[in-house]
C-alpha positions in Angstrom: 24.4 -4.4 -0.1 21.5 -6.4 1.3 18.5 -6.7 -1.1 15.4 -5.0 0.1 12.5 -7.4 0.5 8.8 -6.2 0.8 5.6 -8.1 1.6 2.5 -7.6 -0.4 -0.1 -6.8 2.3 -2.9 -8.5 0.4 -1.4 -11.8 1.7 -2.2 -10.7 5.3 -5.4 -8.7 4.6 -7.3 -10.2 7.5 -4.6 -9.2 10.0 -4.5 -5.7 8.4 -8.3 -5.4 8.8 -8.1 -6.5 12.4 -5.3 -4.2 13.5 -3.4 -2.4 10.7 -0.6 -1.1 12.9 0.0 -4.5 14.6 0.1 -6.2 11.2 2.7 -3.7 10.0 4.7 -4.2 13.1 4.6 -8.0 12.6 5.8 -7.5 9.1 8.8 -5.6 10.3 9.5 -8.1 13.1 9.5 -10.9 10.5 12.4 -9.2 8.8 10.8 -7.4 5.9 12.2 -4.0 4.8 9.0 -2.7 3.2 5.5 -3.3 2.1 3.2 -3.2 -1.0 -0.1 -1.8 0.1 -3.4 -3.4 -0.8 -5.6 -1.0 1.1 -5.3 1.4 4.0 -8.1 0.3 6.3 -9.5 3.7 6.9 -6.2 5.3 7.8 -5.1 8.7 6.6 -1.9 9.2 4.7 -0.4 10.9 7.8 -1.3 7.9 10.0 0.1 5.4 7.5 3.3 7.5 7.1 3.7 7.7 10.9 3.4 3.9 11.1 6.0 3.4 8.4 8.4 5.9 10.0 8.0 4.4 13.4 8.6 0.9 12.2 11.3 1.9 9.7 9.4 0.3 6.8 9.7 1.4 3.2 6.9 1.5 0.6 7.6 -0.8 -2.4 4.3 0.1 -4.1 0.6 0.3 -3.7 -1.7 -2.2 -5.4 -4.8 -0.2 -6.6 -7.8 -1.0 -8.8 -8.0 1.0 -12.1 -11.4 2.2 -11.0 -9.8 4.0 -8.0 -7.5 5.9 -10.3 -10.4 6.7 -12.6 -12.5 8.0 -9.7 -9.9 10.3 -8.1 -6.5 10.3 -9.7 -5.4 13.5 -8.1 -6.5 12.5 -4.6 -4.8 9.1 -5.1 -1.5 10.7 -6.1 -1.6 13.1 -3.2 -2.3 10.2 -0.8 0.5 8.1 -2.3 3.0 10.9 -2.2 2.0 11.5 1.4 3.0 8.0 2.4 6.2 8.2 0.4 5.1 5.9 -2.4 6.5 6.3 -6.0 4.9 3.2 -7.6 1.3 2.2 -8.4 0.5 -1.3 -9.4 -2.8 -1.8 -11.4 -3.3 -5.6 -11.5 -6.2 -5.5 -14.0 -8.9 -3.6 -15.7 -12.6 -4.3 -16.1 -13.4 -2.9 -19.5 -16.6 -4.1 -21.0 -15.8 -3.1 -24.6 -12.8 -2.7 -26.7 -13.4 1.1 -26.9 -13.2 1.5 -23.2 
């Protein structure tokens, strides 16, 4: 079985900002099986899911700031399930005190 390889979209964030769909298409054409999201560039979960389905890309994970989860955990979970994601990556936290 071939290992599944995904690209962290933060590494091509400028291309994603310019044209999110075209960036995803290029990822697929470059041989990747999936992506780790680092933003959705104003796209709805339905739009993102349709791009993924059309391009036959899988979701490896989504890279999200802790503050986004704190602000709207339920909405984030609904969005992530809507795109077929099962993994959230929180790269760091900005606590000001030990109690936080």
